[in-house]
KOLBA-885546 format. One line per 4 residues: their letters; for each residue x, y, z of C-alpha. Coordinates in steps of 0.02 Angstrom, whole numbers. Layout:
<recs>
a = X:Y:Z; ...
</recs>
This chain:
<recs>
mptl = 3811:4096:6050; 3769:4217:5909; 3786:4165:5725; 3871:4273:5593
vlrn = 3834:4249:5409; 3954:4321:5279; 3888:4355:5102; 3985:4399:4945
vpde = 4152:4345:5014; 4281:4377:4876; 4343:4214:4797; 4526:4255:4837
lyqq = 4487:4282:5024; 4383:4125:5030; 4525:4021:4956; 4653:4098:5076
lkvs = 4540:4053:5222; 4512:3878:5157; 4699:3848:5136; 4737:3923:5308
aaqh = 4602:3812:5388; 4676:3658:5308; 4853:3702:5365; 4790:3729:5543
rrsm = 4673:3574:5535; 4522:3684:5579; 4353:3699:5504; 4318:3858:5398
tqea = 4214:3929:5540; 4350:3895:5670; 4479:3976:5556; 4364:4130:5522
ivsl = 4342:4155:5712; 4529:4138:5746; 4572:4256:5606; 4443:4383:5666
qtal = 4504:4371:5843; 4686:4392:5791; 4649:4543:5686; 4545:4627:5823
damg = 4680:4589:5952; 4815:4661:5840; 4713:4827:5838; 4741:4830:6025
gqsd = 4565:4878:6068; 4569:5026:5955; 4399:5096:5955; 4422:5254:5849
ppkv = 4313:5250:5693; 4401:5242:5527; 4440:5410:5447; 4332:5473:5305
eetl = 4476:5451:5182; 4503:5274:5237; 4319:5235:5218; 4312:5314:5046
ewlr = 4464:5219:4989; 4386:5055:5049; 4229:5094:4960; 4320:5133:4798
revw = 4424:4973:4810; 4297:4847:4877; 4123:4909:4837; 4118:5035:4693
slpv = 4231:4927:4586; 4110:4778:4593; 4021:4737:4426; 3843:4787:4411
lddr = 3742:4630:4383; 3572:4713:4365; 3542:4758:4180; 3393:4867:4215
dead = 3415:5057:4189; 3418:5173:4334; 3238:5230:4317; 3172:5048:4322
ilgy = 3278:5015:4476; 3215:5171:4566; 3037:5147:4508; 3015:5308:4409
nehg = 2892:5320:4265; 2918:5421:4105; 2856:5583:4197; 2989:5562:4337
afd = 2864:5508:4468; 2862:5349:4565; 2752:5211:4492
</recs>
């Protein structure tokens, strides 16, 4: 059986899953599987990809709003030197 690892789960979502697991007397893994299956079943096998607008909204809300934890400047991150070339 495949294994799925989730990183950077928002604290609020993690706590909701933890509470739900306790209420249903399931492990966190079992609760996550049931929650995923329920959500996918509710979609009714919908296989259409999300619209561009929906994807952009999700990116704005969930990704682009995250704090930047890397204090390096953009040139250091990208590897540019003072002449604009890669080091």
